[in-house]
LOVO-496459 format. One line per 8 residues: their letters; for each residue y negated, z negated, x negated of N, C-alpha, C. Coordinates in pm, whole numbers. Each point is the difference from the previous one (the first is absolute). Last residue first. Layout:
A	Y:Z:X:Y:Z:X:Y:Z:X ~ ...
This chain:
YQIAIGAD	-1618:-1593:-2307:-131:-56:33:14:-147:37 ~ 270:462:-261:4:-138:51:-142:-49:29 ~ 267:500:-34:-124:-72:-30:9:-138:64 ~ 317:472:-150:-4:-128:69:-124:-75:-48 ~ 236:544:15:-94:-98:-53:10:-128:82 ~ 311:501:-115:-66:-99:84:-91:-93:-76 ~ 361:471:37:-105:-58:-83:-83:-95:85 ~ 494:286:3:-78:-98:76:-99:-66:-96
SFFPAADP	394:445:69:-91:-77:-85:-87:-88:89 ~ 511:305:10:-119:-56:62:-86:-66:-107 ~ 469:365:89:-99:-68:-84:-109:-62:87 ~ 403:217:183:25:13:-143:-94:-83:-86 ~ 163:-141:501:-102:86:-60:22:8:-151 ~ 427:-105:309:-121:-63:-52:-97:103:-57 ~ 456:82:178:-92:-35:108:-137:-42:-52 ~ 375:107:-294:-57:119:62:-98:-30:113
TLGWGVRL	44:-368:-386:96:65:89:-64:125:60 ~ -236:-298:-297:133:2:-61:107:63:88 ~ -583:11:-104:108:-21:94:136:21:-64 ~ -464:-166:-249:82:117:26:113:-37:96 ~ -538:-188:-179:141:-18:29:68:131:34 ~ -476:-317:-193:56:129:38:148:-21:28 ~ -500:-304:-54:146:8:-2:40:140:44 ~ -462:-321:-164:59:130:28:152:-15:-3
GIEVCRTI	-510:-315:24:142:21:-27:45:140:36 ~ -442:-399:-89:41:132:45:147:19:-36 ~ -369:-446:88:107:67:-73:27:136:61 ~ -367:-462:-5:22:140:36:113:56:-85 ~ -177:-449:-46:-3:18:145:28:143:45 ~ -35:-157:-461:91:-96:61:5:12:153 ~ -105:443:-262:-57:-134:-14:102:-97:58 ~ 165:412:-62:-130:35:-56:-82:-126:-24
GYHFGPSI	543:65:26:-111:-80:48:-130:39:-67 ~ 476:279:115:-89:-44:-106:-118:-74:61 ~ 554:195:104:-135:-32:46:-79:-62:-113 ~ 472:348:99:-74:-101:-75:-125:-39:77 ~ 538:271:43:-143:-13:28:-65:-103:-89 ~ 498:301:178:-73:-80:-99:-148:-7:37 ~ 473:111:295:-145:9:-13:-52:-90:-112 ~ 434:245:326:-23:-75:-122:-146:20:-38
FPQQTNDE	284:36:502:-92:49:-103:8:-89:-124 ~ 276:148:517:-28:-92:-111:-89:67:-105 ~ 167:94:518:-104:46:-91:-29:-106:-107 ~ 322:181:447:9:-95:-111:-92:50:-110 ~ 72:85:576:-37:41:-135:18:-116:-97 ~ 203:189:521:-57:-105:-83:-27:51:-141 ~ 57:230:487:25:33:-140:-70:-104:-86 ~ -7:-90:446:111:95:6:41:44:-140
LGQTFSGF	-219:-481:41:-39:139:22:123:88:10 ~ 15:-475:-99:-28:25:140:-52:139:30 ~ -72:-236:-469:115:-33:83:-40:24:145 ~ -176:104:-561:-18:-8:144:131:-29:70 ~ -245:-89:-503:127:37:62:-13:-19:151 ~ -283:11:-509:-19:-4:145:126:56:64 ~ -142:-239:-519:53:103:87:-36:-21:145 ~ -72:-136:-585:-16:-35:142:53:115:83
WEVHVEFR	-78:-211:-545:86:78:88:-30:-44:143 ~ -292:-32:-501:42:-43:133:101:97:59 ~ -319:-196:-461:91:105:45:67:-52:127 ~ -485:-112:-315:115:-36:82:88:122:22 ~ -455:-244:-308:81:116:39:115:-49:86 ~ -532:-181:-161:138:-29:35:70:129:41 ~ -490:-231:-235:81:119:22:145:-39:26 ~ -372:-304:-120:-50:85:109:94:113:41
ETVPRRLV	85:-326:-355:-55:-83:107:-39:84:121 ~ 368:230:-277:-115:-76:-47:-48:-86:116 ~ 405:196:70:-13:48:-137:-116:-71:-71 ~ 355:-113:442:-136:4:-54:1:43:-145 ~ 364:112:397:-16:-53:-134:-146:8:-42 ~ 390:44:454:-136:9:-53:-5:-65:-138 ~ 357:220:398:-4:-78:-123:-137:24:-64 ~ 230:55:529:-92:43:-104:6:-97:-117
VSPSWRSF	254:180:504:1:-97:-110:-87:56:-111 ~ 144:77:576:-66:36:-126:17:-110:-102 ~ 134:217:551:20:-95:-108:-72:47:-126 ~ -20:117:540:-60:39:-128:21:-110:-103 ~ 145:214:532:23:-107:-98:-50:48:-136 ~ -71:133:554:-15:43:-138:16:-122:-92 ~ 127:176:548:-22:-104:-101:-13:64:-137 ~ -137:217:506:109:-19:-94:-36:-112:-97
WGAHAESY	-155:306:495:-20:-111:-94:124:-19:-87 ~ -125:495:206:12:-136:52:-20:-104:-110 ~ -44:484:-45:125:-13:74:19:-140:58 ~ -377:116:-273:-5:86:120:126:-13:84 ~ -121:-427:-280:11:141:-37:-3:82:129 ~ -113:-545:-185:8:102:104:9:137:-64 ~ 151:-533:-172:-94:111:-4:26:100:113 ~ 83:-511:-220:50:66:120:-98:112:31
AYRIAGDV	123:-269:-481:-98:52:95:74:65:117 ~ 72:-342:-473:58:59:121:-114:43:92 ~ 109:-145:-558:-96:24:108:72:66:117 ~ 84:-299:-488:64:78:105:-98:10:115 ~ -13:-120:-576:-46:-11:139:92:80:91 ~ -89:-230:-548:74:83:93:-49:-22:141 ~ -137:-83:-569:-23:-24:142:84:95:82 ~ -85:-210:-542:79:85:87:-24:-42:145
RWADAVEW	-242:-50:-531:15:-44:139:82:101:77 ~ -162:-197:-539:54:106:85:14:-56:142 ~ -143:-260:-390:-94:41:105:46:124:77 ~ 267:-236:-338:-108:79:-60:-91:63:104 ~ 438:-168:224:-38:-19:-139:-110:96:-43 ~ 7:-55:518:109:-25:-93:-55:-3:-142 ~ -147:-48:558:-50:26:-134:108:-41:-97 ~ 85:159:524:6:-101:-106:-77:49:-122
GAVYTAVP	56:96:588:-16:41:-138:1:-117:-96 ~ 28:229:556:41:-110:-88:-11:48:-145 ~ -135:144:561:-15:23:-143:46:-124:-76 ~ 10:271:521:32:-122:-74:-1:33:-149 ~ -203:225:498:37:12:-141:28:-138:-58 ~ -86:314:496:27:-131:-60:49:21:-143 ~ -266:280:440:56:5:-135:16:-142:-51 ~ -108:336:481:10:-133:-62:74:10:-134
VTGFLDGS	-297:371:295:119:-20:-82:-1:-142:-57 ~ -220:291:448:-25:-100:-104:130:-33:-72 ~ -105:482:246:66:-129:13:-36:-92:-115 ~ -128:478:96:-95:-108:23:67:-135:18 ~ 32:559:-201:76:-118:41:-94:-119:10 ~ -165:428:-135:96:37:104:74:-120:58 ~ -506:-55:-205:126:62:-43:91:28:118 ~ -394:-399:-111:4:142:31:131:56:-52
TPTSAEMI	-71:-455:-16:-123:24:77:-20:148:28 ~ 446:-360:-118:-71:127:-18:-125:6:87 ~ 243:-448:-203:-29:69:126:-74:130:-28 ~ 324:-414:-244:-81:118:-26:-16:77:130 ~ 131:-537:-187:18:107:97:-95:112:-36 ~ 253:-469:-253:-109:92:26:34:90:118 ~ 155:-445:-346:18:51:136:-121:84:34 ~ 264:-236:-458:-113:78:52:38:52:138
ICTDPRWG	159:-412:-376:33:82:117:-127:70:45 ~ 198:-242:-495:-100:14:106:57:87:112 ~ 125:-293:-513:34:81:117:-117:7:97 ~ 199:-151:-534:-120:16:82:38:89:117 ~ 421:-250:-197:-103:100:-30:-131:-27:71 ~ 428:-307:-214:-68:27:127:-116:95:-26 ~ 268:-178:-354:54:120:62:-64:31:135 ~ -288:-311:-274:134:31:-47:47:132:59
DQRSTALK	-387:-82:220:43:-128:-58:144:19:-45 ~ -448:291:248:112:-1:-92:23:-138:-58 ~ -207:56:489:-43:29:-135:117:-18:-95 ~ -67:121:569:50:-86:-108:-59:45:-132 ~ -141:187:428:100:-97:48:61:-87:-108 ~ -456:323:171:72:-42:-120:94:-114:37 ~ -215:404:311:28:-143:-9:80:-28:-126 ~ -342:393:269:97:-24:-107:12:-150:-19
FGYLISSE	-173:370:424:-19:-115:-89:110:-4:-104 ~ -271:391:350:111:-94:-12:-34:-115:-91 ~ -129:560:144:-46:-137:15:120:-93:-5 ~ -203:560:-40:106:-96:-32:-57:-140:12 ~ -107:549:177:-49:-130:-45:120:-92:-19 ~ -73:577:-10:58:-122:54:-75:-122:-51 ~ 60:594:46:-81:-110:-49:51:-126:68 ~ 220:524:-94:-8:-132:62:-103:-87:-68
YLTGGDLT	302:508:29:-134:-54:-20:-4:-136:67 ~ 386:391:-177:-26:-128:63:-142:-44:-35 ~ 344:479:9:-117:-74:-48:-21:-126:81 ~ 465:302:-140:-95:-30:105:-110:-93:-48 ~ 404:170:-239:-136:35:-39:-102:-22:108 ~ 478:-107:10:-19:145:10:-141:43:-35 ~ 208:-454:40:25:62:-129:-19:152:3 ~ -253:-408:302:113:92:-2:14:61:-139
GEGVEVST	-208:-503:91:-31:141:14:126:85:0 ~ -85:-526:154:75:86:-92:-36:145:27 ~ -361:-395:104:125:55:49:66:90:-102 ~ -306:-380:-197:-21:104:101:136:47:48 ~ -257:-408:-335:112:38:86:-43:107:100 ~ -145:-192:-518:-54:47:128:115:51:84 ~ 24:-151:-462:18:-107:98:-57:37:136 ~ 207:372:-352:-109:-97:6:33:-108:102
VVTGQSGV	267:395:-84:-17:-58:-134:-109:-106:-2 ~ 132:276:388:97:-105:-27:-15:-62:-139 ~ -237:312:361:-60:-60:-119:89:-112:-51 ~ 59:493:328:-30:-142:-6:-53:-46:-134 ~ 122:464:152:111:-85:-44:-39:-145:-24 ~ -394:359:-28:126:9:73:96:-102:-56 ~ -568:43:34:107:64:-76:123:14:86 ~ -450:-352:-31:22:136:47:107:63:-88
GYNVGFRW	-259:-515:136:100:79:-71:12:138:61 ~ -316:-496:-30:12:133:57:100:78:-83 ~ -150:-561:106:51:109:-82:-5:130:78 ~ -125:-589:-31:-16:130:68:52:108:-93 ~ 37:-592:75:-11:124:-76:-20:121:88 ~ 59:-593:-71:-50:107:87:-15:126:-84 ~ 197:-560:-6:5:136:-54:-52:100:104 ~ 21:-577:-161:-13:101:104:-9:138:-64
EWWDNAGH	247:-472:-191:-108:97:-11:3:92:121 ~ 213:-508:-213:-14:95:111:-117:94:-28 ~ 127:-387:-274:128:64:27:-7:106:111 ~ -370:-286:-169:78:27:-121:131:74:26 ~ -389:85:349:27:-123:-74:90:36:-118 ~ -204:347:232:-42:-104:95:20:-139:-60 ~ -76:508:-233:76:-124:1:-57:-104:97 ~ 3:562:-4:-88:-117:-12:81:-128:15
RILLEPYN	16:585:-77:77:-124:7:-94:-118:-21 ~ 4:566:118:-85:-116:-25:84:-124:24 ~ 75:559:-96:61:-125:41:-92:-114:-41 ~ 28:586:43:-81:-121:-17:74:-121:56 ~ 85:507:-86:98:-109:-2:-68:-135:-23 ~ -219:435:77:-16:-77:-125:107:-107:-18 ~ 174:424:94:-117:-68:-54:-74:-66:117 ~ 453:357:-143:-42:-121:68:-123:-57:-67
NTPLGALN	319:484:35:-110:-69:-65:-43:-117:87 ~ 446:374:-70:-66:-108:73:-111:-58:-86 ~ 200:527:0:10:-132:-60:-70:-102:88 ~ 208:442:230:-115:-52:-72:33:-129:-72 ~ 422:299:101:-127:-9:67:-109:-57:-88 ~ 482:-143:-134:-38:122:70:-136:-21:64 ~ 179:-329:-292:105:100:-18:-37:134:63 ~ -399:-330:-167:112:-1:92:100:113:-27
DIYVASGE	-369:-299:-270:45:139:-3:127:10:83 ~ -428:-357:4:145:13:7:35:148:7 ~ -435:-372:-122:42:139:12:152:5:-2 ~ -433:-385:79:141:32:-21:24:149:23 ~ -399:-411:-102:17:138:44:141:43:-40 ~ -248:-515:105:65:98:-88:-2:138:64 ~ -172:-581:18:0:134:53:65:95:-97 ~ -149:-565:127:83:96:-71:-8:136:67
VLGRGAAV	-236:-533:-37:-11:131:64:77:100:-85 ~ -24:-565:74:41:110:-85:-8:128:83 ~ -188:-566:-4:43:122:64:36:106:-102 ~ -73:-586:92:-20:119:-81:50:122:77 ~ 38:-459:158:-140:33:-12:-30:122:-85 ~ 466:-209:-84:-84:-41:111:-146:33:-28 ~ 372:301:-241:-43:-140:0:-96:-30:115 ~ 386:384:28:-134:-16:-53:-43:-147:12
SFASPTFA	526:112:-44:-109:22:94:-134:-18:-71 ~ 502:159:-211:-103:-102:14:-101:38:106 ~ 374:265:-185:61:-117:64:-102:-111:25 ~ -79:558:-18:-5:-123:-78:64:-114:79 ~ 170:495:122:-122:-81:2:8:-117:-97 ~ 239:493:-41:33:-141:25:-127:-83:1 ~ -48:447:-110:51:-2:137:36:-142:41 ~ -372:14:-360:132:61:8:40:6:147
DRDADLEV	-429:-141:-102:35:37:-137:133:74:-5 ~ -232:-204:391:17:144:-13:26:44:-144 ~ -91:-459:152:122:45:68:26:148:-20 ~ -260:-375:-336:-20:104:101:133:42:60 ~ -160:-361:-336:112:-1:94:-23:95:116 ~ -262:-104:-415:-59:-10:132:107:-7:108 ~ 12:-140:-553:53:71:116:-85:-22:125 ~ 33:-16:-570:-90:-49:104:31:80:125
APGRQGGW	337:-104:-440:-70:90:91:-94:-77:91 ~ 213:-64:-529:-8:-55:134:-87:86:90 ~ 267:235:-403:-107:-97:14:-2:-55:140 ~ 286:344:-404:-13:-65:130:-119:-94:0 ~ 126:476:-285:-30:-143:-8:-21:-57:139 ~ 297:440:-9:-115:-46:-77:-16:-151:2 ~ 320:312:234:43:-49:-130:-111:-57:-83 ~ -81:182:432:112:-92:20:46:-61:-133
AALCIAVM	-328:347:17:-55:-133:26:110:-103:15 ~ 124:450:-52:-64:-47:-122:-54:-142:19 ~ 182:215:373:105:-33:-95:-58:-52:-130 ~ -299:149:337:70:-121:42:106:-41:-100 ~ -231:407:-73:-91:-114:-12:72:-130:34 ~ 232:402:70:-11:-31:-142:-92:-119:-24 ~ 45:169:437:122:-69:-39:-9:-41:-147 ~ -359:255:159:6:-127:72:122:-82:-44
């Protein structure tokens, strides 16, 4: 996987046909879905946890529909089983224990995305995402509010850099706490259909008796099968003793 991305990084460049999927990387796209159009995204996630069972998430279904040129509605469903939560994805759950305790949860997600600016010189493309995740089964049943701010620039030779900060007020067995998730991703189109990226992101808790710091480094790519369908894969490795040693995320996006 890493060898493919490094080889493509040095290959021939080309203009990319982008669906602007939010699940291509941990950092969401800085663009909303066009008015009257929709995007269906889904993925299967595997997390090799430090202790206990690995985490498996699916289908991580996210339906995005453009209400106008700057506003989209968002709805999703997901099921996760394992331990230690799902901090490598955009699915919000309570913080799992590091002793290998098992976590089962299904949930629904709902909210909106608001495009707030377009790139003009140093002014970036920006958007705000406001969501909530409500468990429909599991040990914890508190609705988790999530706010995300994304900013990004297209730079020389069609390279693109995007950054985001996500805040969630999450529930754990010991009570409610704050989770801060900063991220930055560098993207590079290789051909019209193939793009590679490398990303740093992390999850940092505040308000727990034992706070965790879980940063990751993650390469990935996506490939457009058609102009309306793309597939993608990203993998990553934890950089601290709190973080899962490895994860993989394989997904698809379909535009309608």
